[in-house]
C-alpha positions as CSV (number, residue, x, y, z in Angstrom):
1,X,0.0,0.0,0.0
2,X,1.4,3.4,-1.0
3,X,-0.1,5.2,2.1
4,X,1.7,2.8,4.5
5,X,4.7,3.9,6.5
6,X,6.7,1.0,5.1
7,X,6.1,2.2,1.5
8,X,7.0,5.8,2.4
9,X,10.2,4.9,4.1
10,X,11.2,2.5,1.3
11,X,10.7,5.3,-1.3
12,X,12.8,7.7,0.7
13,X,15.6,5.1,1.0
14,X,15.6,4.5,-2.7
15,X,15.6,8.3,-3.4
16,X,18.8,8.6,-1.4
17,X,20.5,6.2,-3.8
18,X,23.1,5.1,-1.2
19,X,23.5,1.6,-2.6
20,X,23.9,0.7,-6.2
21,X,20.5,-0.9,-6.8
22,X,17.0,0.0,-5.8
23,X,15.5,-1.9,-2.9
24,X,12.3,-3.7,-3.9
25,X,10.9,-4.4,-0.4
26,X,11.6,-3.5,3.2
27,X,12.6,-7.1,4.0
28,X,15.7,-6.7,1.8
29,X,17.1,-4.1,4.3
30,X,17.8,-7.0,6.7
31,X,21.1,-7.6,4.7
32,X,22.5,-4.5,6.4
33,X,24.1,-2.8,3.3
34,X,21.9,0.3,3.6
35,X,22.5,0.6,7.3
36,X,26.2,0.3,6.8
37,X,26.1,3.3,4.4
38,X,24.0,5.4,6.8
39,X,26.2,4.6,9.8
40,X,29.3,5.4,7.8
41,X,27.8,8.9,7.1
42,X,26.7,9.4,10.7
43,X,29.9,8.2,12.4
44,X,32.5,9.5,9.8
45,X,34.1,6.0,9.6
46,X,34.0,3.3,6.9
47,X,31.6,0.4,7.7
48,X,31.1,-2.2,5.1
49,X,30.2,-5.9,4.7
50,X,28.3,-6.2,8.0
51,X,24.8,-7.7,8.4
52,X,22.1,-6.3,10.7
53,X,23.0,-8.7,13.5
54,X,26.6,-7.3,13.5
55,X,25.4,-3.7,13.3
56,X,22.9,-4.1,16.3
57,X,25.3,-2.7,19.0
58,X,26.1,0.4,16.9
59,X,22.4,1.0,16.2
60,X,21.4,0.6,19.9
61,X,24.1,3.1,20.9
62,X,23.1,5.6,18.3
63,X,19.4,5.4,19.3
64,X,20.2,5.8,23.0
65,X,22.4,8.8,22.2
66,X,19.7,10.7,20.1
67,X,16.4,9.4,21.4
68,X,15.7,7.0,24.2
69,X,16.2,3.5,25.4
70,X,14.9,0.2,24.0
71,X,12.9,1.2,20.9
72,X,13.6,-1.7,18.5
73,X,13.2,-5.4,18.8
74,X,16.4,-6.3,16.9
75,X,15.7,-10.0,17.0
76,X,12.6,-9.5,14.9
77,X,14.4,-7.0,12.6
78,X,17.2,-9.5,11.9
79,X,14.6,-12.2,11.0
80,X,13.0,-9.8,8.5
81,X,10.0,-8.3,10.4
82,X,8.6,-5.4,8.3
83,X,7.4,-3.2,11.2
84,X,10.7,-3.4,13.1
85,X,12.8,-2.8,9.9
86,X,10.5,0.2,9.2
87,X,11.1,1.5,12.7
88,X,14.9,1.1,12.3
89,X,14.9,2.9,9.0
90,X,12.6,5.7,10.1
91,X,14.8,6.5,13.2
92,X,18.0,6.4,11.1
93,X,16.5,8.8,8.5
94,X,15.2,11.1,11.3
95,X,18.7,11.3,12.9
96,X,20.4,11.7,9.5
97,X,18.0,14.5,8.4
98,X,18.7,16.5,11.5
99,X,22.5,15.9,11.6
100,X,23.8,15.5,8.1
101,X,23.3,18.3,5.5
102,X,24.2,15.9,2.6
103,X,21.3,13.5,3.5
104,X,19.0,16.4,4.0
105,X,19.8,18.0,0.6
106,X,19.4,14.7,-1.2
107,X,16.0,14.1,0.3
108,X,14.7,17.6,-0.3
109,X,16.0,17.7,-3.9
110,X,15.2,14.1,-4.8
111,X,13.2,14.2,-8.1
112,X,11.7,10.7,-7.5
113,X,9.8,11.8,-4.4
114,X,6.4,13.3,-5.1
115,X,4.9,15.8,-2.7
116,X,2.4,13.3,-1.4
117,X,5.2,10.9,-0.3
118,X,7.1,13.9,1.1
119,X,4.0,15.0,3.1
120,X,3.6,11.5,4.5
121,X,7.3,11.3,5.3
122,X,7.1,14.8,6.9
123,X,4.2,13.6,9.1
124,X,6.3,10.7,10.3
125,X,9.4,12.9,11.0
126,X,7.3,15.5,12.9
127,X,5.6,12.8,15.0
128,X,9.0,11.5,16.1
129,X,10.3,15.1,16.6
130,X,7.4,16.1,18.8
131,X,7.9,13.1,21.1
132,X,11.7,13.6,21.2
133,X,13.3,11.6,24.0
134,X,9.9,10.5,25.2
135,X,9.3,8.4,22.1
136,X,8.5,4.8,23.0
137,X,8.5,1.5,21.2
138,X,4.7,1.3,21.4
139,X,4.3,4.8,19.8
140,X,6.7,3.8,17.0
141,X,4.7,0.6,16.4
142,X,1.5,2.6,16.1
143,X,3.1,5.2,13.9
144,X,4.7,2.6,11.5
145,X,1.4,0.6,11.2
146,X,-0.9,3.6,10.8
147,X,-2.7,4.2,7.5
148,X,-1.2,7.5,6.2
149,X,-4.2,8.9,4.3
150,X,-3.0,12.0,2.5
151,X,-6.1,14.1,3.6
152,X,-5.7,13.2,7.2
153,X,-2.0,13.8,7.0
154,X,-2.5,17.3,5.6
155,X,-5.1,18.1,8.2
156,X,-2.7,17.1,11.0
157,X,0.2,19.1,9.5
158,X,0.6,22.3,11.5
159,X,0.0,25.6,9.7
160,X,3.3,27.4,9.2
161,X,3.7,31.0,10.4
162,X,0.2,31.1,11.9
163,X,-1.6,31.5,8.4
164,X,-5.3,30.6,8.3
165,X,-5.2,28.6,5.1
166,X,-3.1,25.5,4.8
167,X,-0.5,25.0,2.0
168,X,-1.7,23.2,-1.0
169,X,0.6,20.5,-2.2
170,X,0.6,18.9,-5.6
171,X,1.7,15.5,-6.7
172,X,4.2,16.9,-9.2
173,X,7.9,16.8,-8.1
174,X,8.6,20.0,-10.0
175,X,6.8,22.1,-7.5
176,X,9.7,21.8,-5.1
177,X,9.5,25.5,-3.9
178,X,6.6,24.5,-1.6
179,X,7.5,20.8,-1.1
180,X,6.7,19.5,2.4
181,X,10.3,18.5,3.1
182,X,11.6,21.9,2.2
183,X,8.9,23.5,4.4
184,X,10.0,21.2,7.2
185,X,13.7,21.9,6.9
186,X,13.0,25.6,6.7
187,X,10.7,25.7,9.7
188,X,11.9,27.4,12.9
189,X,11.3,24.2,14.8
190,X,13.6,22.3,12.5
191,X,16.3,25.0,12.6
192,X,16.0,25.2,16.3
193,X,16.4,21.5,16.6
194,X,19.3,21.6,14.1
195,X,21.0,24.3,16.3
196,X,20.2,22.3,19.4
197,X,21.8,19.2,17.8
198,X,24.8,21.3,16.8
199,X,25.1,22.5,20.4
200,X,24.7,19.0,21.7
201,X,27.5,17.9,19.3
202,X,29.6,20.8,20.4
203,X,29.0,20.0,24.1
204,X,29.8,16.4,23.4
205,X,33.0,17.4,21.6
206,X,33.9,19.7,24.5
207,X,33.2,16.9,27.0
208,X,35.4,14.6,25.0
209,X,38.1,17.3,24.9
210,X,37.7,17.8,28.6
211,X,38.0,14.1,29.3
212,X,41.1,14.0,27.0
213,X,42.6,17.0,28.8
214,X,41.9,15.4,32.2
215,X,43.4,12.2,31.0
216,X,46.4,14.1,29.6
217,X,46.8,16.1,32.8
218,X,46.7,12.8,34.8
219,X,49.3,11.3,32.5
220,X,51.4,14.5,32.8
221,X,51.2,14.5,36.6
222,X,52.1,10.8,36.7
223,X,55.0,11.4,34.3
224,X,56.1,14.4,36.3
225,X,55.9,12.3,39.5
226,X,57.9,9.5,37.9
227,X,60.4,12.0,36.6
228,X,60.8,13.5,40.1
229,X,61.2,10.1,41.6
230,X,63.7,9.2,38.9
231,X,65.7,12.4,39.7
232,X,65.6,11.7,43.4
233,X,66.7,8.1,42.8
234,X,69.4,9.4,40.5
235,X,70.6,11.9,43.1
236,X,70.5,9.3,45.8
237,X,72.3,6.7,43.6
238,X,75.1,8.9,42.4
239,X,77.4,7.8,45.1
240,X,76.5,4.1,44.5
241,X,77.0,4.6,40.8
242,X,80.4,6.1,41.5
243,X,81.4,3.2,43.7
244,X,80.1,0.8,41.2
245,X,82.0,2.6,38.5
246,X,85.2,2.3,40.5
247,X,84.6,-1.4,41.1
248,X,83.9,-1.8,37.4
249,X,87.1,0.0,36.5
250,X,89.1,-2.4,38.8
251,X,87.3,-5.4,37.3
252,X,88.0,-4.0,33.8
253,X,91.7,-3.8,34.5
254,X,91.7,-7.3,35.9
255,X,89.8,-8.5,32.9
256,X,92.3,-6.8,30.6
257,X,95.1,-8.7,32.4
258,X,93.2,-11.9,32.2
259,X,92.5,-11.3,28.6
260,X,96.2,-10.8,27.9
261,X,97.0,-14.0,29.8
262,X,94.2,-15.9,27.9
263,X,95.5,-14.5,24.6
264,X,99.0,-15.8,25.4
265,X,97.5,-19.1,26.4
266,X,95.6,-19.2,23.1
267,X,98.7,-18.5,21.1
268,X,100.6,-21.2,23.0
269,X,97.8,-23.6,22.5
270,X,97.7,-22.8,18.8
271,X,101.4,-23.5,18.5
272,X,100.8,-26.8,20.4
273,X,97.9,-27.5,18.0
274,X,100.2,-27.0,15.0
275,X,102.8,-29.3,16.5
276,X,100.2,-31.9,17.4
277,X,98.8,-31.6,13.9
278,X,102.2,-32.3,12.4
279,X,102.7,-35.2,14.8
280,X,99.3,-36.5,14.0
281,X,100.1,-36.4,10.3
282,X,103.4,-38.2,10.8
283,X,101.8,-40.8,13.1
284,X,99.1,-41.3,10.5
285,X,101.7,-42.0,7.8
286,X,103.6,-44.3,10.2
287,X,100.3,-46.0,11.0
288,X,99.7,-46.6,7.4
289,X,103.1,-48.2,7.0
290,X,102.6,-50.3,10.1
291,X,99.3,-51.5,8.8
292,X,100.9,-52.4,5.4
293,X,103.7,-54.3,7.2
294,X,101.1,-56.1,9.4
295,X,99.2,-57.1,6.3
296,X,102.3,-58.4,4.6
297,X,103.3,-60.4,7.8
298,X,99.8,-61.8,7.9
299,X,100.2,-63.0,4.3
300,X,103.6,-64.5,5.2
301,X,102.1,-66.3,8.2
302,X,99.3,-67.6,6.0
303,X,101.9,-68.8,3.4
304,X,103.9,-70.5,6.1
305,X,100.9,-72.2,7.5
306,X,100.1,-73.5,4.1
307,X,103.6,-74.7,3.6
308,X,103.5,-76.3,7.0
309,X,100.3,-78.2,6.2
310,X,101.9,-79.3,2.9
311,X,105.1,-80.5,4.6
312,X,103.1,-82.2,7.3
313,X,101.1,-84.1,4.6
314,X,104.4,-85.0,2.8
315,X,106.0,-86.2,6.0
316,X,102.9,-88.3,6.8
317,X,102.9,-89.9,3.3
318,X,106.7,-90.6,3.5
319,X,106.3,-92.0,7.0
320,X,103.7,-94.3,5.6
321,X,106.0,-95.4,2.7
322,X,108.9,-96.0,5.2
323,X,106.6,-98.1,7.4
324,X,105.5,-100.1,4.4
325,X,109.1,-100.6,3.2
326,X,110.0,-101.7,6.7
327,X,107.3,-104.2,6.7
328,X,108.5,-105.4,3.2
329,X,112.1,-105.7,4.5
330,X,111.0,-107.6,7.5
331,X,109.0,-110.0,5.3
332,X,112.0,-110.4,3.0
333,X,114.3,-111.0,5.9
334,X,112.0,-113.5,7.3
335,X,111.8,-115.2,3.9
336,X,115.6,-115.3,3.7
337,X,115.8,-116.8,7.1
338,X,113.3,-119.4,6.2
339,X,115.3,-120.2,3.0
340,X,118.5,-120.6,5.1
341,X,116.7,-123.0,7.5
342,X,115.4,-125.1,4.7
343,X,118.8,-125.4,3.1
344,X,120.3,-126.5,6.4
345,X,117.6,-129.1,6.9
346,X,118.1,-130.5,3.4
347,X,121.8,-130.9,4.0
348,X,121.2,-132.6,7.3
349,X,118.8,-134.9,5.6
350,X,121.3,-135.8,2.9
351,X,123.9,-136.4,5.5
352,X,121.9,-138.8,7.4
353,X,121.0,-140.9,4.4
354,X,124.6,-141.3,3.1
355,X,127.0,-141.1,5.9
356,X,130.5,-140.9,4.8
357,X,133.7,-140.3,6.5
358,X,134.6,-137.9,3.8
359,X,133.5,-134.4,3.9
360,X,130.6,-133.5,1.8
361,X,131.4,-132.1,-1.5
362,X,129.1,-129.3,-2.6
363,X,127.9,-129.5,-6.1
364,X,128.8,-126.6,-8.3
365,X,125.2,-126.2,-9.5
366,X,123.7,-125.9,-6.0
367,X,126.4,-123.5,-4.9
368,X,125.9,-121.3,-7.9
369,X,122.2,-121.2,-7.3
370,X,122.6,-120.3,-3.7
371,X,125.1,-117.6,-4.6
372,X,122.8,-116.1,-7.2
373,X,119.9,-116.1,-4.8
374,X,122.0,-114.5,-2.1
375,X,123.3,-112.0,-4.6
376,X,119.8,-111.1,-5.6
377,X,118.6,-110.9,-2.1
378,X,121.6,-108.8,-1.1
379,X,121.0,-106.5,-4.1
380,X,117.4,-106.1,-3.2
381,X,118.2,-105.6,0.4
382,X,120.9,-103.0,-0.5
383,X,118.5,-101.2,-2.7
384,X,115.9,-101.2,0.0
385,X,118.4,-100.0,2.5
386,X,119.5,-97.3,0.2
387,X,116.0,-96.2,-0.4
388,X,115.3,-96.4,3.4
389,X,118.4,-94.3,4.0
390,X,117.2,-91.7,1.5
391,X,113.7,-91.7,3.0
392,X,115.2,-91.3,6.5
393,X,117.4,-88.5,5.2
394,X,114.4,-86.8,3.5
395,X,112.4,-87.3,6.7
396,X,115.1,-85.6,8.7
397,X,115.3,-82.8,6.2
398,X,111.6,-82.3,6.3
399,X,111.6,-82.3,10.1
400,X,114.3,-79.6,9.9
401,X,112.3,-77.6,7.4
402,X,109.2,-77.9,9.6
403,X,111.2,-76.8,12.6
404,X,112.6,-73.8,10.7
405,X,109.1,-72.9,9.4
406,X,107.8,-73.2,13.0
407,X,110.6,-71.0,14.2
408,X,109.9,-68.5,11.4
409,X,106.2,-68.6,12.2
410,X,107.0,-67.9,15.9
411,X,109.2,-65.0,14.8
412,X,106.4,-63.6,12.6
413,X,103.9,-64.0,15.4
414,X,106.2,-62.1,17.7
415,X,106.7,-59.4,15.0
416,X,102.9,-59.2,14.6
417,X,102.3,-58.8,18.3
418,X,105.0,-56.1,18.4
419,X,103.3,-54.4,15.5
420,X,99.9,-54.6,17.2
421,X,101.3,-53.2,20.4
422,X,103.0,-50.4,18.4
423,X,99.7,-49.7,16.6
424,X,97.8,-49.6,19.9
425,X,100.4,-47.1,21.3
426,X,100.0,-44.9,18.2
427,X,96.3,-44.9,18.5
428,X,96.6,-43.9,22.2
429,X,98.9,-41.1,21.2
430,X,96.4,-39.9,18.6
431,X,93.5,-40.0,21.1
432,X,95.7,-38.1,23.6
433,X,96.5,-35.6,20.9
434,X,92.8,-35.1,20.1
435,X,91.9,-34.6,23.7
436,X,94.5,-31.9,24.2
437,X,93.7,-30.1,21.0
438,X,91.8,-26.8,21.6
439,X,88.2,-26.8,20.3
């Protein structure tokens, strides 16, 4: 309805063109964009991207400052209640019209507001102005839900200057010379209220300045008191500082002497470090040589152990051969002894069968055979004895080689132990050198 307070307030908001696009309904004001713009104008600070719930504390403080206490149910306004949003918008426009010339000139000169809308809006503003600080939430609710019929609004509009005939308003926006808003802003009551608001603002500014001056005076007094205390402490502590300064001078001289001593110690330690570094380098080279000698001796020991095992095997094989040859010689000797016994028995048997007083004459054939057999046996026996002698000689030589190898192995083991002990001594010297090196 065009004669409702909601429609009148919405037209005035759109006439201000504070946001980029026109607001189609009063519920869209719940997003807070328009209220951010109005609060930015009223508080001289930039407020943006805040919804109505976030702006609620600012709006409550503003309404308490200019009007009265609890006038708006912000919970309903945030949820999109049309009456509460109309009340919030009307109060903001009322405050802006009386305090901000830019908003006032925009509304008065707005071409989109016809005089009927201006008359209805003038009626709403005058109703709030007449109540002043006595305005209540119930009064605002009745005012925002009232049917603003143009005829009743014009009848309730007070006659300016005490004239008997009321002003006649047209619906054409071109007749702005006698527009209701212009009449309102040019009325003595409005100017008086504007002057009163200016004085209130000046009083508020002076109160703020006074509070700032009082705060600065308190800070200045506290600073002066601290300065006086500091000066008193400085005067009292001069002797202590002088004594402390003397002690510090003595300590400084002592520290200089200690520094010189420490510098000499550092130089000496650096020289020792250089010496130890050179010793370390030479010890490292010697250690490398000792390790190489140890590796060579270990290889020699391994070779000797291998030769020992080979000689041991050869000795065992030769001992087996000698044992076998001994057994063969014993068998051969036994065989020869048996042959001799058999020959003797045969001769005895022949002697018993043909006893003769004459000595037995040996046949040449039998003596030749016996001589050949004995020669063969003697030859074989001589060969076996020679071979046995050679084997015994080799056995003796191998035992001598084994003993020499064992002695050489013992010598190498002693050398290896001496090398290990020398290596351990070198490692201890290196560790001792590292411990005494300066970090």
